[in-house]
N, C-alpha and C positions, 0 to 999 in steps of 0.2 A: 705214462711217467716224466715226463716234459711237466705238464702240468703240478705233479705232485713236488719234485722239485723246486719248481720256483715257489710254490707256498711257502715249504720248510723254510726256504734261504728265506722268505720275507721277513717269518716270522723269529727266524735267529736273531736277522738283523733288527727288528722292532727289541727283542729282547736287550739285544748289545748296548742301544742306545739307552734306555730306560734306566738300566745297570749304570750306565756312564752319567744318568742326569742332563741328557740331552734332547730328551724327549719327556713335554709337559704328561703327568696323569691326566684324565678326564678330568676330574675334581678341580686342579690348580689352575688346568688351561681355561676352564668357565671363570673362575675367580678372577684371570686375568683380563678377561674380554669384558668382565662388568666395572672395573676401576679406569676411571675417564682422568685423562691427563690434567683437566683442572680442578680433580680431587683436592690434590696436596701443593702448596704453592710453591713455585722452584726456590733454589739456595739464592736467586738475586730479588726475590719478590720483595717488597716493601710491606711489611707485618700489617695489620689494621693499629691505627691509635686510640686510645678511649680515654675520657675523663665521665669522671662524676662529679655534679656539681651539687650543692646542697645546700639550705640557709638553717641553720642549727637553733636560731632562737635562743641564745645559751648567755645572751648578757647577766640576765635576773631580774632585770627591771622591766622588761616589756608582760604585758599582759599572758602571751604564748607561752610566756615561760613552763607556767605550772603543767604544761603538756609535756614536756620536756622529759618529767622524771628524773631529773639528774641523778645520777651518773650514766642514765638508760639513754641518754642520747649522744653520749659519746662513745658505747657497745654497740649502738646501732650504725653509728660512720663508720666504724672498723669492721663490723659484719659485713656493710655494703661496699668498703672496699675492696675485702679477701673475695666476696663470692663474685664481684665483676673484676676484677685482676686487673683497674685500668693503670693508664700508665700515668693520669695526674688526676688531683683532686682540687676543685676551686669549692671555697667554702663564705659564706658570709652570714653575719652576726655569730661570729666564733669568740672565744677568750684564749688569748695565745698558749696560757698553762697546758687548755685542752687539747691545742692543736699539737703542742710539744709531745705528750702523753699520745696521741692520734698515729703521730708518726713513730715515737718510740717503739709503739705497739703493731706498725704496721712495714719499719724497714723503709721510711718513706725519709726523702728530703723535704725541709719545707723555708719557706718567707713566710711573715704575717706581715700585716702592714694594721698601724694601731689608727684608730680611728678618735679624732679632737673631738670632746665634749664638754663647749662649754670650757670653752679656753685650755682644756686640758685633757690626757688621757683617761677614760675612762675604767674603776677597777670593776672587775666582774663581782657578783653576790651572788648571796644563797646560793651554794657556800663560797666564802671571799677565799683567798687566795690562790685563784683560777688565773691570774694574770690580766691583762688588758683587754678591751675589745677591739676589735677588728675583725678584718678580711685576713682568709690565708691561701696558698695554693702551695698545695704538698705533690710532688713529682717522685715516678719510680727511678727516674735517672738524675743523676749528679746535676745540680743548680750551677752553671758557671755564674750567670749574672741575674740581677733582678732589678726591679725600679718601679717605686711607688711614690705618688706625686695626688693631694689635694685638686680637686676641680678649683675654677675661679670664683663659684657660689654654692653658696649652702642655703638652705631653709632653717629655721631654729636654731637650735645648740649643737647639731650634730654635724657637724664637718664628714663629706662624702669624700673620698679617696679611691682611685683607682690602682692595681698591681697587677704586675707582669714578670714575669721569670724565665729565663732563657736556657733552657737545658742540654747536656752532653749529647743528646741526640739531634739537636737543633732545630728543636721548637718551640716555640714562644707560647705560653701558657699565661692567661690573663683574667681576671676576676674586676668584678666594681659592685657598688648596692648602691643606686640612686636613689634621690631622695623622692617621698612622698606626697609631693604638691600637684600632680597631675602632669599630663604630657601637653599641654597645651602649647603652642608659640609663647615663649616669652616666659615660660614658668623657670623655676629652679631646673628639675629633671629636664626641660626641654634644651636648657645652654648644658647640663651636664652630657646629655644623650650626645650634642653635638661636637663635645668635647673629646667624650670615649671613641667616637668615630676618626677623629684624627689621630688619638695616638695607637689605635689600632690598624689604620693605614702606614702607619709610619712603621710596623715592625717586622718581617723578614716575612718570607714568602711562604714559611712554615709556620700559621698563626692560627691560634685558638681562645676562644673568649666563652666562660660562661660565668652566669650573675644573677642576681635579681635588680633587677632595671626598674622595676615598677611603673611599667608602661608595657602596651603591646603593641605599638610600633617599632618598627627596626632602629638601633643606633649604630648598623652593623655598615661601613663603609661601602663604596657602590661596586667594588669588585671581592666580596663577600657574602657568602648565605647565611643566610636566618633559620635557625630552627629554634621552635618556643612549646612551654610548658600547657599550651593549648590542650589538652586530653588530660590535663589534672582536674582530679578530685578535690584539690587544696587550691584555693588561689589560681586558679588557673589562668594563664597567658601573658605571665608578668615575669616567670625565669628567662632567659632566651641563651641560646648561644650560635656565637657568629664564626665564623675561618674561612681560609681560603685552603684548608685540608681537602681531598677528595672524596666522593661520593659519600657524603656525611649521613649518617642517623641516628635518629632520637628515640630512646623506650623513658617511659615514666615509670617510676616506679613508688608505688604511695609507702609514706610513712609513716611509722608509728609512734614516734616522739617528738616532731616538731612541726610546725603548721603549714608547713610547702613541702609537697611531694618531691623526690630528687630524680635527678634527669642524668640521664647514659647515653653521652656521646660518640660514635665509633665513627672512624674515617681512614682513610688510606692517607700516606705521605706523599706529596710530590716528590718528585726525583730530583 
């Protein structure tokens, strides 16, 4: 008689607790035990920072331009920005009008650095009306400041420049496109490489660079990491990413309408 009463009392107590929502059903209990604390970032965790790097071959002069099937190259850039949902984009061999269109279609902010060619800005052609030739940085966050300058030396008639922007998130994003005369000591490329390292070393503690440096050895300052597109199927090893963000990773994406593969870099932000 006592045993029956205790059993019945226990059943009634469990029923009351379940009705009040204080006891989990078996299925909910199983779900709660399979969810690990690390599966979702905490409120104060820094989300990953991501960047897309592409060389567009968009001037209309280079032999690779036919490959772009313009304006398909512009559509490809927009699609890759949207698919990867990146915080920043660095573009080499781009045209200012095309960059403005990309920014408008994606809602990104941008800065453009015009390359001087034979003493003057180079107008992109075939078709014309696309602005001037150069490099660009686009960012999801607002741009608070930007700076660009030529290197002290250049080979041939094309001046090479670097470009850096500072975003509202406190990240410096930089790009450049170095000369193609080889990376042996004393070459224009090697001098530009050393100057680029000085530029990046002078930036903030949240700096990321990506660009076509036309060399395989790194231009990164000694306190920054280096990632390259050595695994690319097109022109491997000469597009690099440097920075002091944390735990960086790099993915190479095969492109359709340009002669360089695309890079996607993801990293954490130092506190």
